[in-house]
MARDORO-7938 format. One line per field, with one value per residue (C-alpha): residue number from 1; residue in one letter; z, y, x. Coordinates in nm, 2 decimals. Example, Ala and Ser with C-alpha at 12.3 -4.5 7.8 and 13.67 -1.06 7.14 Angstrom:
num	(1/2) .
residuo	(A/S) .
w	(0.78/0.71) .
v	(-0.45/-0.11) .
u	(1.23/1.37) .
END
This chain:
num	(1/2/3/4/5/6/7/8/9/10/11/12/13/14/15/16/17/18/19/20/21/22/23/24/25/26/27/28/29/30/31/32/33/34/35/36/37/38/39/40/41/42/43/44/45/46/47/48/49/50/51/52/53/54/55/56/57/58/59/60/61/62/63/64/65/66/67/68/69/70/71/72/73/74/75/76/77/78/79/80/81/82/83/84/85/86/87/88/89/90/91/92/93/94/95/96/97/98/99/100/101/102/103/104/105/106/107/108/109/110/111/112/113/114/115/116/117/118/119/120/121/122/123/124/125/126/127/128/129/130/131/132/133/134/135/136/137/138/139/140/141/142/143/144/145/146/147/148/149/150/151/152/153/154/155/156/157/158/159/160/161/162/163/164/165/166/167/168/169/170/171/172/173/174/175/176/177/178) .
residuo	(M/L/S/S/L/L/A/G/P/A/G/P/V/V/I/F/F/L/R/I/I/D/V/S/L/A/T/T/R/M/L/L/M/V/R/N/N/K/V/L/V/P/I/L/A/F/F/E/V/S/I/W/V/F/A/V/A/A/V/V/Q/H/L/S/S/P/W/H/L/L/G/Y/A/G/G/Y/A/T/G/N/V/V/G/M/I/I/E/E/R/L/A/I/G/L/A/T/V/R/T/M/V/K/E/G/G/A/D/L/A/A/S/L/R/G/S/G/F/A/V/T/E/M/A/G/R/G/R/D/G/D/V/E/V/L/Y/S/V/I/R/R/R/R/V/T/R/Y/V/R/M/V/N/V/N/A/P/G/S/F/V/V/V/D/E/P/K/A/V/H/R/G/W/L/F/P/L/R/K/K) .
w	(0.00/0.11/-0.15/-0.43/-0.30/-0.32/-0.66/-0.81/-0.90/-0.53/-0.43/-0.52/-0.34/-0.03/-0.04/-0.09/0.23/0.43/0.34/0.44/0.78/0.84/0.72/0.92/1.22/1.14/1.09/1.42/1.60/1.48/1.59/1.93/1.96/1.92/2.21/2.41/2.45/2.58/2.62/2.27/2.06/2.11/2.07/1.74/1.63/1.68/1.47/1.21/1.14/1.15/0.88/0.68/0.67/0.54/0.27/0.15/0.13/-0.09/-0.32/-0.34/-0.44/-0.73/-0.85/-1.21/-1.15/-1.19/-1.02/-0.70/-0.71/-0.77/-0.48/-0.25/-0.35/-0.36/-0.01/0.12/-0.02/0.11/0.44/0.51/0.47/0.67/0.95/0.97/0.99/1.27/1.47/1.42/1.54/1.85/1.94/2.20/2.39/2.46/2.26/2.34/2.23/2.21/2.12/2.03/2.09/1.99/2.22/2.48/2.59/2.95/2.86/2.63/2.90/3.15/2.89/2.83/3.20/3.24/2.99/3.19/3.01/3.21/3.06/3.14/3.03/2.92/2.76/2.42/2.14/1.78/1.44/1.48/1.85/2.19/2.21/2.49/2.47/2.61/2.67/2.74/2.75/2.67/2.56/2.18/2.16/2.29/2.05/1.81/2.09/2.21/1.87/1.81/2.13/2.02/1.68/1.85/2.13/1.96/1.58/1.40/1.68/1.58/1.71/1.71/1.81/1.89/2.05/2.37/2.41/2.79/3.05/3.42/3.68/3.62/3.65/3.42/3.62/3.97/4.21/4.37/4.75/4.90) .
v	(0.00/0.26/0.15/0.18/0.53/0.63/0.47/0.66/1.03/1.12/0.98/1.29/1.51/1.29/1.30/1.68/1.73/1.48/1.68/2.00/1.85/1.70/2.00/2.24/2.02/2.02/2.40/2.46/2.21/2.37/2.72/2.58/2.40/2.73/2.86/2.55/2.41/2.06/1.96/2.02/1.95/1.57/1.53/1.72/1.52/1.19/1.29/1.47/1.16/0.92/1.12/1.17/0.79/0.73/1.00/0.90/0.53/0.63/0.83/0.56/0.31/0.54/0.69/0.66/0.91/1.27/1.37/1.19/1.36/1.69/1.63/1.55/1.85/2.09/1.98/2.04/2.39/2.48/2.31/2.55/2.86/2.70/2.61/2.96/3.09/2.85/2.94/3.31/3.26/3.06/3.34/3.13/3.29/3.64/3.95/4.23/4.57/4.88/5.20/5.52/5.82/6.18/6.34/6.21/5.91/5.94/5.97/5.67/5.47/5.56/5.46/5.13/5.06/5.14/4.86/4.61/4.64/4.68/4.95/5.07/5.43/5.54/5.85/5.81/6.00/5.93/6.07/6.37/6.44/6.32/6.04/5.85/5.48/5.25/4.89/4.61/4.23/4.11/3.80/3.77/3.75/4.11/4.26/4.39/4.57/4.72/4.85/4.98/5.18/5.32/5.42/5.60/5.77/5.85/5.82/5.82/5.63/5.38/5.03/4.72/4.38/4.09/3.75/3.71/3.39/3.38/3.60/3.57/3.73/4.07/4.13/3.84/3.59/3.72/3.54/3.26/3.24/2.91) .
u	(0.00/0.26/0.52/0.25/0.17/0.54/0.58/0.29/0.24/0.18/0.53/0.73/0.47/0.49/0.87/0.85/0.65/0.85/1.17/1.00/0.92/1.26/1.46/1.24/1.32/1.69/1.70/1.51/1.73/2.05/1.94/1.83/2.16/2.35/2.13/2.23/1.88/1.96/1.59/1.44/1.75/1.76/1.38/1.38/1.69/1.50/1.20/1.42/1.63/1.34/1.15/1.48/1.54/1.19/1.22/1.57/1.47/1.17/1.40/1.66/1.39/1.30/1.63/1.53/1.24/1.34/1.02/1.12/1.46/1.29/1.05/1.35/1.55/1.26/1.15/1.50/1.51/1.16/1.23/1.52/1.29/1.01/1.25/1.38/1.02/0.93/1.24/1.17/0.81/0.92/1.17/1.34/1.63/1.75/1.85/2.09/1.96/2.18/2.00/2.18/1.95/2.03/1.77/1.53/1.72/1.62/1.25/1.28/1.45/1.18/0.91/1.08/1.12/0.75/0.68/0.89/1.22/1.54/1.76/2.11/2.19/2.53/2.68/2.83/2.98/2.88/2.99/2.77/2.82/2.69/2.44/2.27/2.33/2.05/2.15/1.90/1.90/1.55/1.36/1.37/0.99/0.98/1.23/0.95/0.77/1.10/1.19/0.84/0.86/1.19/1.05/0.75/0.94/1.27/1.24/1.57/1.75/2.01/1.92/2.14/2.00/2.24/2.22/2.42/2.62/2.56/2.39/2.47/2.25/2.09/1.72/1.63/1.84/1.89/2.13/1.93/1.92/2.04) .
END
């Protein structure tokens, strides 16, 4: 039953979607691995490789079919994009946001703090003179809200968003009492 499905015209389509799933899992797994997520990474890896073995076996059985090969390659390409979209929507992890503000940095910092963001203020000097530098470490899923607040309260500010490798203590991770 299953082998006849994969041998027929639906085979390349099935392989295409299997590859989308396994490559999406692989992309998400790799991005989570960079963030040191020891719980989800092995679970995703198990399902990823299980689906991959099934898809590659189906292609190997039908190597003479260009449609099966096209389904395999097309699913791989599409799966990369889908995996990036999934990971972006999950927004697991932290982001470092540095904002250079020409005027109104203290007001912007107060507004951000009022919305639950921790902000460190510093004086800086840019190409065109003095700036106020606002530094925050926030959850990635809140980056859009943070940047939107900057755009509303201090349009024209220069914003840089990075991913920190490690964060120790601070308001997100206070020192735990024993």
